[in-house]
N, C-alpha and C positions, 0 to 999 in steps of 0.2 A: 419341312423343314428340321435341322436338329441343333443343338446348341452347340452339336459337334463338327456343325458345318463351320463355328468362327473360331475355331481352335487358334485363331491366332491372335485373336484378340488377349489370351494368359504368354504369360512368360516361361510358360512348360517347355515347349519344344521351337527349336529352330526350325524356320521354312526359307529364310533366306535374307543378305543384309544387303541393301542397296546405299553405296556412298558415292555423293556429289560431291566434290573438290574442285576449286579451280583459283582463281583472280578474280577483286570487285576491286575497282577507283572510285574513287571520292571525285567527285565533279563538281560537287561545292565544298567548302569549309566543311569539316568533320569534326563534333566537338561531342565524343563521350566522356561524360565526367565523373571529375573523383570528388567533387565538392568543392565546399570554399578553401581557398590558401589559407596554408598553415604558417606563421612565420614566416621565414624567408622566399615564400614562393615570390615569383613577378607578376602573376595574376589572381583575379578573386576568384575566379573559375576556371581550375587547371584542368589538363586533360587527364583521364587514366594511363597508369606507364604499368608495365609489367619488365621484369630485368631480361633480358634476351640471353639465352643460355649460352650461346658460343661467344657473343661480344662484352658481355656482362655489362652490358650498358642497358639504361631504363629506353624504352622503346612504349609509343603510341600501343593503344591495343582495344579490336573490338572484342570483348565477352563474349565468351559461346550466351552468357544470360542474355547480356543484349539481344542478340540474334534469335533467342528462343521468345525475348517478350514482343519483337517487331514479328518475328511469323505468327503468334499466336494471335495476338492483336487483330492482325490483318485478314488472318482466317475467323476469327469469328466475326468479323463484319462483311465476310463474302460468304459464311456460309449462313448468316441471316439472310444478308440481302436475296441468297437462294429460296428462303424457304424454310430455313430447317431450325428448331429450336434449341440452342445450344449454351450453354451456361459461361458466363466471363471468364472463368478459371481463374478467379481472386477469393483469396479468404471471404468465407460467409457467402460465398457468391458458387459453391463450383456442386458439381453433381453429387462428391462425396467426401465425408469429414474424417475420414481415416478410421472410424470406429465400426466399419460397415461389418467387418470380418471378423470381429472378437469372437463372438459367440462359435464361430465356425471354427476357428481356430483353437479352441478351448477341447470342442464335443467329437470331433472327427479326429482320425488318425494321419501322417503327413500327404500322402497318396491320395486319400479320398477329401483331405481339406483341399486339395489344388484343384480337384474337379469339382468339388461344391462350390469355391471361389468362382470358378470360371463360368461354370452353369449359372450361377447367382446372378452375374453380371451381362450373360446374354440375355437373361430372360428376365431382368428385371427384378429380381427377389432380395436382394440384399437389403433394401431401405426399408421401414414400415409403409412409405408411399408407396412401392413395389415400383420405383420410376428407375428407369436403366441409366447407363453409363456415355452419356452421348458422347459422338465419333470425336469431338475434339478431346475430352479428357481423354477418350483413348490414345489418341497421336501424341498428347503432350504430356498427358499424364494427371495426377491429382492425387489428393491425400490418401495412401491408403493401396493406390496403383500406380505403377512404373511407368514411365513414358518410353513411346518407340521410339521416339526419335532422340537425338543426342546433338549440341551445338557446340562447335569448338573455337576457341579462342581465336582471333584472327590478328596478325603482328605482320609491321610491312614485310615484305620479300627483297625489296630494293630500299634505296635513299627516302627521305621524308625529310619535310619541314615542316619544324613548329611556327606558327604567326601568332600574331596578338592584335586582337581589336579592342577598342574600346567603346562602350554602350551605355545605353542611359535610358533610364525609363521615364515612359510620357506620363504626364499627369492626364486622368480623367478629365478631368475637371478644368484645365485651364489650356489643356493642349499643348503646352512647352515642357519642358524638363522638369523632374518632379524634384525636387528638393534634396539632396544626397544621397542620389540614386547613381551616379556615376561608377562603371565597376568595365573592369577587364577581363576579356575571354581569350584563353589558351586553345588553340584549334590547330590541326594537320592541317596543310596547305595543299589546295585540292591538284590534284596529279599522283596522289601516294599510291599505291598498291599493296592491300594486304591480299595473304591466303583465306579461303576458304573450306570449310568441311564440314559437311553433317551425314552422319549416319542414321539410316531406318531399319529398325528391323520389324521385321515380320509385318510391316505393312501393307495394304492391298493397293493397286494400282490407281484405283480412285483418292485414297485417301495418299497418296505419292502426287497423284495427281494436283490434289488442295495446296500442296507445299510448291509443285512447279506454279501455280497461279499467283501465288504471293511472290515469287521470284520473276514473274513476269513486270508483276509491277512494281518491285523495285528496281526494276529496269528502267519502267518508264517514269520513273520520277514519279511516281505516284504514293508511295511509301518512302519515307525516309529512313533514315541511323542516326540516332544519340539526339543529343538535347538542339535548344535554340531552332527547331525545324523553321517555325515562322517567320527566323528573322533571316532565311537565305543558307542555312547547315544542312547537311545531311545525305543528299543526292550522291548516290553511290550507283553503280553499275557494275555486272558480271561480263567479265570479258570472255568475248566468246571461244577465241582460238586457246587459251588456256582452261579450260572447262573441261572435266571428265565425269563420265559415270560408270561405276562397276558394281555387279550383280553377284552375288556369291550365295549357294544353298540350294535344298533339292529341291525347291519351287521358283527356281530363277528364270535363267534365258533355256527353253527348250522347243527344238524345232520354231526357231524364229521369234519368239512369243515371250513376253512375261505372262507367266502365269496368272489367272484370276487365283484370289485367295479365298474369295466367299460368295454365296449366291449371288451378291447384287456386284460383283465387282466383274468388269472384262478385259480381256488379252489386250497388251501393245503391243504390237510387233517391231521387234529389235536386232539388229545384225549380226549381235554379237554379244557377249557378258562384260564388254569395257568399249567406253565409247569414249571419244575425244573430240574436240572443236566443235564444228558444225553438225555433225551428229551427233555427238551428245544433245546439243540445243533442241535439236529437231524430234529426240526423245522427248525432253521438255514438256515440247507441245502436243505430243501425243499421248502422254499422260493428264496435261490438263482436259484432254478431249475427254478420258476415262473419266475424269472428273464430272464433267459436262452430262455423258450419257448416264451416270450413277445416279444422277439427282432426283429422275424422279422416283425412284426406288429408295431412296436414303428420305425424300419426304415422308414417303409411307411410314420408314421407322420410325423418325422424329415425332410422327403424328399419335403412333402409337405408344410415346412415351420412350423410346429408344429399346422397345422389348422387341430383338434381333429377330425372335423364330416366330413372333406372333404376323407378321408380315408377311408377303410374298413376293416373291424375285418375278419379275414380267418380264 
C-alpha cells in the first residue's frame, strides 16, 4: 500500500459528498440550554433560541455544535468498546495540537506542501513521537486538520410548545431538598419535530457506518441530546418516513454500489444516488455493517499507532 491509497484523508480532492437529512422528534422533554437566566427570564435555566428568518420569531434550536458533540462522544465510546485506541478530541487530549504542519508550510512550495501534509498524516510522521492521527480526528477534525463531517442547526419544522418545570437538588447527606436549591427549567415539550442535516465529505463507508451506528443508538434512546439527561430529558428519534440520503461525486454510486475509498473499506449496495424513507434507513444499516466488517483491519491500524500504510488489508 501507498499513502496515496488514503487520499480521502486530505481535503485537496473531492471524491464524494454524502448528505443525510430528515426530521427528528423529541420523545422526552428537550433542554439544550443557553445558561442561567438574565434579568427578566421566567426560568433559571432557559432553552437556547435563534431567530427564525421567515417568521422573525425566536425559536428553540439544537445547534450543530451540540449534534457534533453528541456524535463524537458516542463515537469515542463505540470505538473504544471495539478495541480501537482513539483520543477524546478535547483540548490537550487530541492527536494534534495544531503546530505539526508549521515546518512543512515554511519549507515547501504550496503544491508540495499539500502532498507532504497528507503523507505525514497517513504515515504518522507529523509529530515527534511518530504517532498518526486516529480515525475520529480524521472524521471530526482536530487542531490543524479540518473535519470531514458538518452538522447543521436543527430548528422546529412545525408547531412547538415550551414548558416549565421546577426542580430541586437533593442533599446527599440528608436525602432531602438542599437549602436554596430550587430552580425552574424551560424545555421543549415532547412531540416537537426538528429538521436534521449532516454532510460527510470524502468519508469511507466504514466511517459513515460509525456515524450510522450512533444514529441507531440515538433512535434506541441509548444516546440522548441536550442537558438534564439523568432527570428524564433528551430522548429523540429520527422519523423514518422523513429521512433522505443523497450521494454525489466521482466515487459515489457506481453499478449499484457505494464504492470503497481505501484498502480497509468495503462496498455497500445502494439502489440509487438518492434514497428516502425505509430505503434510506436500510442503507444506514448496511453502512453500520461496513463499520463492523472493517473493524479487524482498523484494529491493526490502531495497534500500529494509526500509521495507516504500515498495516495490511486482509
